[in-house]
Structures are given as C-alpha cells and as structure tokens.
C-alpha positions as semicolon CSV with decimal commas, in nm:
position;residue;x (nm);y (nm);z (nm)
1;M;-2,735;-1,469;1,215
2;G;-2,554;-1,762;1,371
3;A;-2,303;-1,555;1,539
4;V;-2,080;-1,754;1,746
5;V;-1,781;-1,618;2,006
6;L;-1,490;-1,866;2,031
7;S;-1,303;-1,756;2,352
8;F;-1,044;-1,955;2,528
9;P;-0,861;-1,887;2,879
10;V;-0,569;-1,687;2,905
11;L;-0,311;-1,913;3,040
12;P;-0,048;-1,753;3,314
13;A;0,224;-1,788;3,045
14;L;0,066;-1,567;2,843
15;A;-0,022;-1,271;3,076
16;A;0,261;-1,037;2,984
17;S;0,164;-1,057;2,628
18;V;-0,182;-1,018;2,710
19;A;-0,092;-0,707;2,909
20;N;0,064;-0,583;2,588
21;A;-0,202;-0,629;2,330
22;A;-0,366;-0,355;2,173
23;S;-0,660;-0,194;2,288
24;I;-0,999;-0,157;2,123
25;V;-1,114;0,191;2,062
26;A;-1,434;0,115;1,850
27;V;-1,585;-0,123;1,604
28;R;-1,815;0,067;1,343
29;V;-1,969;-0,111;1,050
30;W;-2,094;0,057;0,743
31;P;-2,323;-0,100;0,534
32;A;-2,436;0,004;0,190
33;A;-2,548;-0,139;-0,141
34;D;-2,191;-0,003;-0,327
35;Y;-1,980;-0,185;-0,044
36;T;-1,994;-0,270;0,334
37;R;-1,681;-0,140;0,553
38;V;-1,607;-0,259;0,889
39;T;-1,375;-0,037;1,082
40;I;-1,167;-0,161;1,397
41;E;-1,014;0,141;1,574
42;S;-0,735;0,083;1,832
43;D;-0,461;0,251;2,021
44;R;-0,206;0,114;1,830
45;Q;-0,144;0,002;1,498
46;L;-0,249;-0,326;1,402
47;A;-0,134;-0,589;1,162
48;A;-0,354;-0,810;0,991
49;K;-0,364;-1,096;0,699
50;S;-0,686;-1,199;0,555
51;F;-0,764;-1,482;0,290
52;L;-1,120;-1,582;0,125
53;A;-1,268;-1,938;0,158
54;A;-1,541;-2,111;-0,017
55;N;-1,862;-2,334;0,040
56;P;-1,954;-2,159;0,208
57;D;-1,819;-1,780;0,137
58;R;-1,620;-1,629;0,389
59;L;-1,345;-1,365;0,477
60;V;-1,112;-1,469;0,697
61;I;-0,901;-1,207;0,915
62;D;-0,622;-1,259;1,137
63;I;-0,504;-0,956;1,340
64;D;-0,189;-0,985;1,518
65;G;-0,119;-0,791;1,845
66;L;-0,445;-0,837;1,992
67;S;-0,637;-1,039;2,239
68;L;-1,047;-1,079;2,274
69;D;-1,155;-0,811;2,483
70;A;-1,563;-0,676;2,508
71;G;-1,448;-0,384;2,239
72;L;-1,400;-0,628;1,998
73;K;-1,690;-0,835;2,075
74;E;-1,926;-0,560;2,006
75;L;-1,874;-0,645;1,636
76;L;-2,107;-0,944;1,693
77;G;-2,393;-0,724;1,729
78;K;-2,298;-0,420;1,493
79;V;-2,387;-0,626;1,165
80;K;-2,756;-0,613;1,088
81;P;-2,965;-0,864;0,915
82;D;-3,029;-0,653;0,610
83;D;-2,655;-0,607;0,539
84;P;-2,606;-0,683;0,179
85;Y;-2,293;-0,813;0,211
86;I;-2,232;-1,030;0,562
87;A;-2,411;-1,280;0,706
88;G;-2,243;-1,309;1,014
89;V;-1,955;-1,287;1,250
90;R;-1,741;-1,501;1,441
91;V;-1,457;-1,379;1,673
92;G;-1,192;-1,621;1,876
93;Q;-0,872;-1,614;1,982
94;N;-0,674;-1,796;1,732
95;Q;-0,347;-1,776;1,898
96;P;-0,180;-1,565;2,184
97;R;-0,169;-1,277;2,004
98;V;-0,387;-1,306;1,721
99;V;-0,761;-1,270;1,722
100;R;-0,890;-1,422;1,400
101;I;-1,229;-1,239;1,269
102;V;-1,448;-1,483;1,035
103;L;-1,731;-1,298;0,837
104;D;-1,986;-1,508;0,679
105;L;-2,077;-1,343;0,366
106;K;-2,395;-1,360;0,167
107;Q;-2,224;-1,335;-0,205
108;A;-1,895;-1,324;-0,330
109;V;-1,666;-1,009;-0,228
110;A;-1,342;-0,867;-0,366
111;P;-1,220;-0,728;-0,008
112;Q;-0,972;-0,479;0,049
113;V;-0,819;-0,473;0,388
114;F;-0,579;-0,194;0,503
115;T;-0,460;0,051;0,777
116;I;-0,503;0,407;0,832
117;E;-0,280;0,599;1,066
118;P;-0,433;0,852;1,318
119;V;-0,609;1,147;1,173
120;A;-0,842;1,395;1,280
121;A;-1,062;1,254;1,594
122;Y;-0,945;0,887;1,500
123;K;-0,691;0,665;1,631
124;N;-0,521;0,382;1,444
125;R;-0,764;0,219;1,215
126;L;-0,797;-0,137;1,046
127;V;-1,035;-0,134;0,740
128;L;-1,207;-0,415;0,554
129;D;-1,416;-0,310;0,300
130;L;-1,635;-0,567;0,112
131;Y;-1,718;-0,480;-0,269
132;P;-1,906;-0,693;-0,494
133;T;-1,713;-0,885;-0,745
134;R;-1,920;-0,754;-1,025
135;E;-2,025;-0,384;-1,011
136;R;-2,364;-0,295;-1,111
137;D;-2,446;-0,062;-1,388
138;P;-2,580;0,219;-1,275
139;L;-2,688;0,364;-1,589
140;L;-2,913;0,077;-1,635
141;D;-3,028;0,115;-1,292
142;L;-3,159;0,439;-1,379
143;V;-3,336;0,311;-1,697
144;R;-3,517;0,044;-1,482
145;E;-3,625;0,288;-1,243
146;K;-3,773;0,512;-1,499
147;E;-3,964;0,229;-1,665
148;A;-4,058;0,095;-1,323
149;A;-4,204;0,431;-1,245
150;E;-4,394;0,453;-1,604
151;S;-4,535;0,106;-1,545
152;A;-4,644;0,207;-1,199
153;A;-4,810;0,541;-1,335
154;A;-5,012;0,368;-1,641
155;Q;-5,120;0,089;-1,371
156;S;-5,247;0,323;-1,161
157;V;-5,438;0,511;-1,414
158;N;-5,597;0,158;-1,529
159;D;-5,662;0,101;-1,163
160;A;-5,902;0,395;-1,126
161;L;-6,046;0,362;-1,478
162;G;-6,143;-0,012;-1,384
163;E;-6,264;0,104;-1,053
164;L;-6,492;0,409;-1,235
165;I;-6,632;0,160;-1,511
166;G;-6,700;-0,126;-1,227
167;R;-6,896;0,169;-1,010
168;I;-7,105;0,217;-1,341
169;D;-7,176;-0,114;-1,424
170;R;-7,242;-0,241;-1,093
171;P;-7,637;-0,290;-1,034
172;Q;-7,820;-0,029;-0,838
173;T;-7,951;-0,104;-0,515
174;A;-8,192;0,116;-0,337
175;A;-7,951;0,244;-0,073
176;S;-7,721;0,348;-0,357
177;S;-7,992;0,494;-0,600
178;A;-7,971;0,878;-0,407
179;E;-7,605;0,873;-0,427
180;S;-7,607;0,757;-0,791
181;A;-7,861;1,018;-0,908
182;A;-7,620;1,264;-0,734
183;S;-7,300;1,137;-0,960
184;A;-7,494;1,070;-1,250
185;T;-7,370;1,379;-1,415
186;A;-7,010;1,339;-1,362
187;A;-7,055;0,998;-1,459
188;A;-7,200;1,051;-1,790
189;P;-6,908;1,128;-1,974
190;A;-6,727;0,815;-1,891
191;Q;-7,023;0,571;-2,053
192;R;-6,871;0,392;-2,362
193;P;-7,001;0,100;-2,543
194;A;-6,961;-0,223;-2,442
195;S;-6,677;-0,307;-2,640
196;A;-6,476;-0,029;-2,557
197;V;-6,561;-0,146;-2,180
198;A;-6,485;-0,498;-2,240
199;K;-6,102;-0,381;-2,369
200;I;-6,043;-0,164;-2,068
201;E;-6,146;-0,404;-1,843
202;T;-5,885;-0,655;-2,003
203;P;-5,541;-0,499;-1,853
204;P;-5,237;-0,491;-2,085
205;P;-4,982;-0,785;-2,087
206;P;-4,701;-0,673;-1,870
207;P;-4,428;-0,499;-2,053
208;P;-4,085;-0,778;-2,087
209;P;-3,831;-0,711;-1,834
210;L;-3,508;-0,507;-1,918
211;K;-3,215;-0,733;-2,009
212;E;-2,899;-0,657;-1,966
213;V;-2,843;-0,537;-2,325
214;A;-3,185;-0,293;-2,339
215;P;-3,459;-0,287;-2,620
216;E;-3,420;-0,015;-2,831
217;M;-3,688;0,151;-2,704
218;S;-3,542;0,190;-2,394
219;Q;-3,208;0,339;-2,583
220;A;-3,433;0,573;-2,684
221;K;-3,587;0,663;-2,393
222;L;-3,208;0,705;-2,266
223;D;-3,164;0,902;-2,508
224;R;-3,398;1,168;-2,437
225;L;-3,340;1,150;-2,048
226;I;-3,147;1,427;-1,857
227;V;-2,928;1,268;-1,587
228;I;-2,857;1,491;-1,269
229;A;-2,613;1,367;-1,018
230;I;-2,643;1,460;-0,663
231;D;-2,367;1,441;-0,401
232;P;-2,438;1,497;-0,047
233;G;-2,098;1,545;0,108
234;H;-1,879;1,330;0,330
235;G;-2,065;1,037;0,501
236;G;-1,992;0,699;0,705
237;E;-1,634;0,733;0,858
238;D;-1,631;1,122;0,772
239;P;-1,891;1,324;0,979
240;G;-1,796;1,648;0,794
241;A;-1,844;1,958;1,006
242;V;-2,033;1,951;1,325
243;G;-2,235;2,230;1,451
244;P;-2,255;2,355;1,797
245;S;-2,547;2,122;1,918
246;G;-2,419;1,821;1,743
247;L;-2,555;1,869;1,436
248;R;-2,335;1,652;1,162
249;E;-2,274;1,787;0,840
250;K;-2,307;1,444;0,660
251;D;-2,665;1,395;0,776
252;V;-2,802;1,743;0,683
253;V;-2,668;1,691;0,331
254;L;-2,800;1,342;0,278
255;A;-3,150;1,489;0,390
256;I;-3,139;1,777;0,146
257;G;-2,982;1,520;-0,129
258;K;-3,276;1,287;-0,100
259;K;-3,547;1,568;-0,090
260;L;-3,380;1,725;-0,415
261;R;-3,369;1,366;-0,579
262;D;-3,729;1,313;-0,524
263;R;-3,837;1,687;-0,633
264;L;-3,641;1,629;-0,958
265;N;-3,775;1,272;-1,013
266;A;-4,096;1,419;-1,021
267;N;-4,023;1,535;-1,374
268;P;-4,038;1,248;-1,626
269;R;-3,757;1,357;-1,831
270;I;-3,508;1,324;-1,527
271;R;-3,347;1,046;-1,348
272;V;-3,135;1,156;-1,040
273;M;-2,815;0,929;-0,961
274;M;-2,718;0,981;-0,579
275;T;-2,332;0,933;-0,495
276;R;-2,441;0,803;-0,184
277;D;-2,807;0,774;-0,063
278;A;-2,727;0,633;0,284
279;D;-2,445;0,676;0,552
280;F;-2,143;0,592;0,432
281;F;-1,794;0,721;0,314
282;V;-1,745;0,734;-0,065
283;P;-1,394;0,869;-0,189
284;L;-1,382;1,193;-0,401
285;G;-1,238;1,046;-0,666
286;E;-1,524;0,795;-0,687
287;R;-1,816;1,052;-0,703
288;V;-1,667;1,200;-0,985
289;R;-1,614;0,845;-1,185
290;K;-2,006;0,786;-1,091
291;A;-2,101;1,097;-1,223
292;R;-1,923;1,000;-1,550
293;R;-2,056;0,660;-1,525
294;V;-2,422;0,740;-1,570
295;Q;-2,280;1,046;-1,827
296;A;-2,444;1,287;-1,595
297;D;-2,581;1,614;-1,777
298;L;-2,492;1,817;-1,421
299;F;-2,319;1,738;-1,081
300;V;-2,416;1,899;-0,737
301;S;-2,219;1,832;-0,459
302;I;-2,422;1,969;-0,129
303;H;-2,207;2,067;0,230
304;A;-2,259;2,278;0,515
305;D;-1,938;2,354;0,608
306;A;-1,775;2,518;0,946
307;F;-1,553;2,788;0,978
308;T;-1,289;2,893;1,239
309;T;-1,546;3,149;1,360
310;P;-1,904;3,101;1,457
311;K;-1,984;3,431;1,321
312;A;-1,947;3,313;0,957
313;K;-2,279;3,275;0,780
314;G;-2,450;3,245;0,430
315;A;-2,466;2,998;0,155
316;S;-2,203;3,016;-0,125
317;V;-2,199;2,831;-0,475
318;F;-1,860;2,721;-0,612
319;A;-1,710;2,606;-0,944
320;L;-1,351;2,477;-1,034
321;S;-1,068;2,663;-1,078
322;T;-0,733;2,545;-1,241
323;S;-0,564;2,877;-1,150
324;G;-0,580;2,956;-0,802
325;A;-0,851;3,003;-0,563
326;S;-1,079;3,314;-0,582
327;S;-1,067;3,444;-0,267
328;T;-0,871;3,332;0,084
329;T;-1,207;3,179;0,199
330;A;-1,249;2,984;-0,125
331;R;-0,918;2,819;-0,093
332;W;-0,957;2,723;0,263
333;M;-1,302;2,559;0,181
334;A;-1,142;2,350;-0,070
335;D;-0,839;2,240;0,123
336;K;-1,117;2,158;0,392
337;E;-1,344;1,938;0,186
338;N;-1,049;1,778;-0,022
339;A;-0,909;1,633;0,306
340;A;-1,234;1,402;0,330
341;D;-1,025;1,115;0,176
342;V;-0,776;1,141;0,480
343;I;-1,022;1,125;0,741
344;G;-1,280;0,889;0,572
345;G;-1,003;0,637;0,472
346;V;-0,894;0,556;0,119
347;N;-0,700;0,254;0,048
348;T;-0,391;0,435;-0,078
349;K;-0,250;0,089;-0,183
350;V;-0,461;0,079;-0,483
351;V;-0,168;0,221;-0,700
352;K;-0,331;0,140;-1,061
353;D;-0,662;0,291;-0,980
354;A;-0,509;0,598;-0,824
355;G;-0,291;0,653;-1,122
356;V;-0,579;0,638;-1,363
357;L;-0,778;0,897;-1,155
358;R;-0,506;1,105;-1,101
359;A;-0,483;1,151;-1,508
360;M;-0,850;1,182;-1,536
361;L;-0,873;1,456;-1,290
362;D;-0,612;1,649;-1,509
363;M;-0,835;1,691;-1,841
364;S;-1,085;1,931;-1,697
365;T;-1,139;2,180;-1,937
366;S;-1,259;2,556;-1,995
367;A;-1,586;2,436;-2,129
368;Q;-1,690;2,247;-1,824
369;I;-1,562;2,542;-1,600
370;K;-1,761;2,786;-1,804
371;D;-2,085;2,598;-1,811
372;S;-2,024;2,531;-1,432
373;L;-2,043;2,935;-1,369
374;K;-2,352;2,933;-1,562
375;L;-2,511;2,689;-1,358
376;G;-2,380;2,833;-1,043
377;G;-2,499;3,168;-1,134
378;E;-2,862;3,043;-1,133
379;V;-2,852;2,836;-0,855
380;L;-2,697;3,116;-0,637
381;G;-2,977;3,356;-0,754
382;Q;-3,257;3,131;-0,623
383;I;-3,065;3,056;-0,291
384;G;-3,054;3,400;-0,174
385;K;-3,434;3,456;-0,233
386;V;-3,403;3,176;0,061
387;G;-3,142;3,304;0,325
388;K;-2,825;3,510;0,310
389;L;-2,531;3,411;0,083
390;H;-2,193;3,470;0,206
391;K;-2,104;3,611;-0,133
392;G;-2,296;3,731;-0,424
393;S;-2,112;3,602;-0,722
394;V;-2,004;3,211;-0,762
395;E;-1,665;3,132;-0,645
396;Q;-1,381;2,925;-0,762
397;A;-1,151;2,705;-0,631
398;G;-0,962;2,357;-0,682
399;F;-1,207;2,107;-0,532
400;V;-1,122;1,772;-0,631
401;V;-1,502;1,664;-0,635
402;L;-1,573;1,926;-0,921
403;K;-1,283;1,772;-1,156
404;A;-1,507;1,584;-1,400
405;P;-1,392;1,711;-1,704
406;D;-1,739;1,681;-1,934
407;V;-1,955;1,747;-1,648
408;P;-2,093;2,088;-1,518
409;S;-2,019;2,035;-1,169
410;I;-2,065;2,287;-0,857
411;L;-2,038;2,281;-0,502
412;V;-2,306;2,395;-0,309
413;E;-2,275;2,530;0,091
414;T;-2,582;2,543;0,213
415;G;-2,471;2,740;0,504
416;F;-2,232;2,735;0,810
417;I;-2,330;2,450;1,030
418;S;-2,065;2,630;1,275
419;N;-2,320;2,911;1,296
420;P;-2,572;2,854;1,568
421;E;-2,866;3,030;1,399
422;E;-2,772;2,863;1,075
423;E;-2,715;2,520;1,217
424;S;-3,084;2,543;1,362
425;K;-3,236;2,633;0,995
426;L;-3,056;2,367;0,815
427;R;-3,191;2,117;1,094
428;D;-3,549;2,242;0,987
429;P;-3,727;2,023;0,751
430;D;-3,937;2,351;0,585
431;Y;-3,609;2,511;0,540
432;Q;-3,458;2,216;0,381
433;D;-3,768;2,233;0,165
434;E;-3,694;2,620;0,124
435;L;-3,339;2,523;-0,017
436;V;-3,469;2,226;-0,226
437;K;-3,718;2,430;-0,443
438;A;-3,455;2,702;-0,458
439;L;-3,199;2,421;-0,576
440;A;-3,448;2,291;-0,823
441;T;-3,532;2,592;-0,968
442;G;-3,184;2,716;-1,063
443;I;-3,133;2,373;-1,193
444;A;-3,446;2,413;-1,416
445;R;-3,346;2,754;-1,541
446;Y;-3,003;2,645;-1,620
447;F;-3,155;2,362;-1,848
448;A;-3,404;2,634;-1,982
449;K;-3,113;2,826;-2,132
450;N;-2,850;2,567;-2,189
451;P;-3,024;2,234;-2,285
452;P;-2,793;1,911;-2,305
453;L;-2,561;1,922;-2,583
454;S;-2,562;1,554;-2,694
455;A;-2,768;1,246;-2,615
456;R;-2,613;0,924;-2,491
457;H;-2,530;0,688;-2,713
458;R;-2,357;0,402;-2,473
459;A;-2,534;0,064;-2,556
460;L;-2,672;-0,065;-2,240
C-alpha cells in the first residue's frame, strides 16, 4: 500500500517536550461502504488541524502535543487493502510537538475531524470520519439488487433448460444407451419441434443497465416492492452490552440481522435495507434517516441488552411512547440504548444537521405508534414460541431509533446477554435461526393483516 514512516531523531533540547506529550492508548480503523472511521485514543485531549490536498487526493492531519511512538505507528498496519476510502497511510514527526498523518485516498472525501471526551471505557478520542462526497441512493440500490436477482434467477432457468436440451440432442453412444433408455420417460415431455429448440438455445439479449433515472418498468417494480429496514444495534466504537464470557451485543445482532435479511429477501416482493451490514457505528438519527430514504414499510431494530443483575432473562419487544415509559425497565432500556451516540461518537459540531434531525424526530404520529404496536404484537407472539418472554405484552418507551414519523417501528431485545444461559443461546447459530424464523413469521402475519397502504412514487 506504499505506507511509509517518516521519523526524525529527538534532539536533547526536545526531550522535555517529548516527555510531556500525550500517549496513544489505541488506534482503530472501521472501514465501511458508508464511510471509514479512524479513531486515535490517547490519555489526554488532542488538538488537530486538517486539510485536503489534490493530485493525488489525500487528507493531511497535524496533531499538536504528540510525539511519534509505537502506538501511532500501529495505524500503518490497521488499514486494509479493501478499505473503500484509504489507499495508504504515512506518519511523521512534522515538528517537535506535531505529528503529521497523511491519508492517501482512493476517492474524494468529505472529512469530519472532531474529538470526544472520555466516556464509558474510552479515554480521549480524536476521530477522523471519511464520507463520500456524493452519497449513494439506497432506494436505487435496492431496485438494482432486485433486478440483478431476477436476472440471475432467469439465467439459472435458461442454463438448466439448455443443459437438458443439449443432453436430448447429443448423439447417443453405446456407453450412454442404457442411461438414455432409463431416462427416456422423464425426458419425453421436454421434446419439442426443432424451431422451438433453436429459439430456446438462443439466449435473450441482456437487459439494459439501470440508469440513474430508472425506466418505467423499474418504477413499476418499485411501486410493488415491500421494503423492510433491519437495524442491527450498536457497532464499531460502540460494542453494546457484553456478556459474561465476552460475547458482544454488536456481533450477535449483526449475525441475526444478516440471517433475517437473507430470509426475507427470498420473497421476490421484499427487499431489505440494512442500516449496517458490517462492524461500523451508525448514529441513532442516521438509522432513522436511512429507513425514511428507502421509504421503508417497516423498521425493526435488533438488540441483546444487559441488565444490572445476571438473573434477568427473556425477550422483549418495544414500540415508541411519547407519553412516558410503560415500565421502569422500559425506561431504563430506552435510556441505555439512547446513550449509544455518546459511546459510539457523534460529531456534535454539525449543528445544522442536528437541528433538522431534532425537528424530524418530534414528528412521530399516533398512527405510527398504533401500527408499531400491531407489528410488535405479531412478532412478540412468535418469539414467545422460541423462548421465554421478559414480559407478555409490547412495552413502550422513548427510543430515539423508533422515531421515524411515517414508518411502523419496533425494537426487539432478543434476550439478556448478561444472563449466562441466554448468552449461550444467543451465540448458538441454530438458536439464531429459530429467532429469525420467528421474526420473519411475525412480520409476514403483520403484512397479511396490514398490507402496505401506499406505493412509492418517488422518481429514482
């Protein structure tokens, strides 16, 4: 990757300033298609200045009060070749108390550089978020994915027919006579006139690529599509709850979310949008925005929380409440989940976006909550067939992630990861499959009684 370390000898006159420099605790890199995050954790707050340079594209960060040490050099090995944004890293002692980091970029980025004060298990963090300059259209991606799946299925059928016809038309040899005689009865229905055979053997022309402005056929498909947003909680800098043996909530819910996506996508009328499909952090408000951008018909957030005592057990389903929590436990859960942004690390200096988001999150309607309770009831009934329930009814609390004003939304606590028995179950792929089946069945039962009310009429 062409990463180079630029280092300079420390002169005696600089020894005192080097001794007072901040120490690096850890360096982490979280690559994802949405954005790549680089986190530099230190024992004291760091001050940084950054600028973009072109030809080639690179981001330059000068960090004051820091000396080049082994901890910072670890950054060189943290960047993987498949990182979508970073091509390589160079680190050097630019000035006696200033370390310069140069990120060689694979594409133009819109960077955000900010600091986070100590919280939870973290000390001071300097965060470098690399966002694409042009955001992808997630709804267009879903349509492309659907058309690609349909094309692959059609090609598979054509390949199977072609193979069968080839076997029928192939001249028989003595060695194959017995086998052909045995299969003659099964092959007979496939015989047809030569003209028909020739027509099938000629592959149809490939469909034109989906353009940024989709053709009418694609818009019609979009109108008939059911879009479900699956939201695996936590991720990246935010591990979520951690079980007695070290199992992390963010890993469990991602595994369950992917399995649920694959099961639901098996239905040709359904496409799933994942708020995250890898180990990276997504702010709570961004999860809501992603669901609204694809005009989701449902939003299902998946979690596996912990409680103050390891004895707590059982799955739960929550819907939004605008008038207080339905129980003390529900309020405690909401407060804990709503703290994800503080732990995961959000750039609070983006005031404009935060103001727009705050206004949007106050728009939740009673109709949305009513539909969410219906969805929650169906899902809870199915989960109860798999394992113990913490409470036999859908609970309500002020979860930020459920505040999409026009999308029925539920938060599913699959179990208490702090309970050793439930942690063991949540780790088990077979138990995960049972949970996924229950979730999918609950969703199907909801749609059977509450079909989507309107089509999507946004031009792609």
